[in-house]
C-alpha positions, 0 to 999 in steps of 0.5 A, a space after each residue: 115586107 115581102 117574104 122569100 119566094 123559095 119557101 113552101 109557104 108564106 102568110 104574105 101571099 104577095 101582100 105587104 103584111 099578113 093581116 089577111 091571113 088571120 081573117 082567112 083562117 078564121 073564116 076557114 076554121 068555121 067551114 072546116 069545123 062544120 065539115 068535121 062536126 057533121 061527118 066525124 062528130 059521132 065517132 068523136 062522141 064515141 071516143 069521149 064516152 069511152 074515155 069518160 073517166 080519163 082526166 087526160 082526155 077531159 083536158 082536150 076540147 071537142 074541137 081538138 079531138 075532131 082535129 085529131 080525127 081529121 089528122 088520122 085521115 090526112 096522115 093515112 092518105 099521105 103516109 099509109 102506103 109507106 107504112 104498108 111497105 115497111 117490114 117489121 125489121 125495117 121498123 125496128 132498125 128505124 126505131 133504133 136509129 131514132 133513139 141513137 139520134 139523141 147520142 151526142 157527136 158523130 154517132 147521133 149525126 150518123 144515125 140521123 142521116 141513116 134514118 133520113 135516107 131509109 125513110 125518104 128513099 122508101 117515099 121516093 120508091 116508085 114501087 110504093 106509089 100504088 101501095 095501099 094500107 087497108 083501114 083497120 086495127 092492123 093497118 092503124 098499128 102499122 101507121 103508128 109504128 111507122 110514124 114512131 120509127 121515122 122520129 118525125 111524128 112521135 108526138 102525133 103517134 102518141 095522140 093516135 095511140 089513144 084512138 087505137 086503144 078506143 078502136 081496139 075495144 070497138 072492133 075491126 069492123 067499126 075501125 074500118 068504117 071510122 078510118 074509111 070515113 076519116 080518109 074521105 073527110 081528109 080528101 074533102 078537107 084537102 080540097 076546101 083548104 086549098 080553095 081557102 088557104 091555097 094562096 099561102 102554099 102556092 110554092 109548096 109543090 114547086 119547092 118539093 120538085 126543086 129540092 127533092 134531090 138535095 134532101 135524098 140523103 138528109 135526115 130532115 127529108 121527110 119533115 121538109 117534104 110536107 104536103 100543102 094539105 099538111 101545112 093547111 092542117 097545121 094552120 087550122 090546128 094553130 087556130 083551134 089550139 088557141 081557141 080551145 086553150 085561151 081561157 086556161 092561158 089567160 088565167 096564168 100568172 106569168 107569160 113567156 114567148 118561145 121563139 125558134 132560133 131562125 128568128 135570130 138576125 145572125 145565129 153564128 154571131 148571136 150572144 144569147 145566154 144558154 139556160 135550162 129553159 133555153 137561150 136568153 137574148 142579150 140584145 147583141 144586135 139592134 136589128 135582130 127580130 129576137 131583140 125587138 121581141 125582147 124589148 117588146 116583152 119588157 113593155 108588155 110584161 112577157 119574157 122571151 126565150 129562144 128554143 132549139 128544135 129539140 128543146 125539152 118543153 116539159 120545163 114549163 110544166 106547172 109545179 105544185 104550189 107555184 104560179 102557172 106560166 102561160 106559154 106562147 109558142 112560135 113555129 111554122 105549120 109543119 112543126 106547130 102541131 107536134 109542139 102543141 101536143 107536147 105542151 098539152 101533154 105536160 098540161 102547159 097553158 099555151 097559145 101559138 103564133 104561126 111564123 110568117 114564113 119558114 127560113 131556117 137551114 132545113 128549108 133554105 141553103 142560105 137561111 133568112 131571119 123569119 118574122 111574125 105578125 106583131 098584132 096577132 102576137 100581142 093579142 095572144 099574149 093577152 089571151 084575146 081572140 086574135 088581132 083581127 075581127 073574129 069571123 063567123 059564118 051565118 047560114 040562111 036558106 038562100 045564101 051564106 053571109 059573113 058577119 064580123 063580131 
């Protein structure tokens, strides 16, 4: 099948299936980790040493912490100037609106709209184009506060908080050097990720230019206007999260697949049953992708639960004396990292699968049902490395060759 052309990313990249994407991300991950290890390995070691007695940090793999260091650089380059231009008063207002968005009814809806307009208008203001957030502790605090205030990056901001605590202890000079290095590596990452993954985000900038005006007064404007580098970051993050957590997931007693509602054939006529865990498919439509996954789950020993964007993932957290449930989450790259951080925060054994393309109302006027790679899904469900040969880059003195294991 082919994906919609009006989407900012597509794992099909003009092909009939998405198998080639999983080969590409496997190869790219090796190159990306080489870059991160060589340039950010020392600061990551310092973070690990600082938190040597902290069990929460011990739950994170070295690769996941390297990813977070890269994220700081990517987000600083992308959003730093908006954080610099945000006054304390504006941050307070945006944080209050972010809290009000949780209130049911018109209050929450109005708060969401106001928050979106404030945040996106700042990003669209040409006066902020040349603003610069100075690397340092004060600048880092500004970035984290801005991320929290938008309501879109609170999980990422929580992750950055532990880096902030570490950097405050080491001093502003060290922080300046670290963040400057992170920003530089983020720029290099943007270049190499575009070379290796750019064919999957060819429509990103075109998508932005065609929908920019439409999102100027919508609460999801910041989220939808993610850069191609952020999509590539989410793709790399999915790969590293899977590799780092596969063993823990494999040892879980039960398996659950969490899918977004955009996979439904028709959300308006869907008869899924609501539970405290999410919606349960009732097989009301034979050709619905959720129903197809539900049937697949019956023969492969996993349950399927449909989640809304704001669903509480803590319900899957392990409970004392009860067997552990392993979770496979399905999401687009723009939201995948936030969901992965939330699962990790609640110590949930998890894997993830990237949606083949986005198709919900956030990205499309006429939503379409999204899909995923079934071979990849089944391998993640079994806790294997992936649906396709795992690629490793072997370097010698004269050339780089790819070997398949």
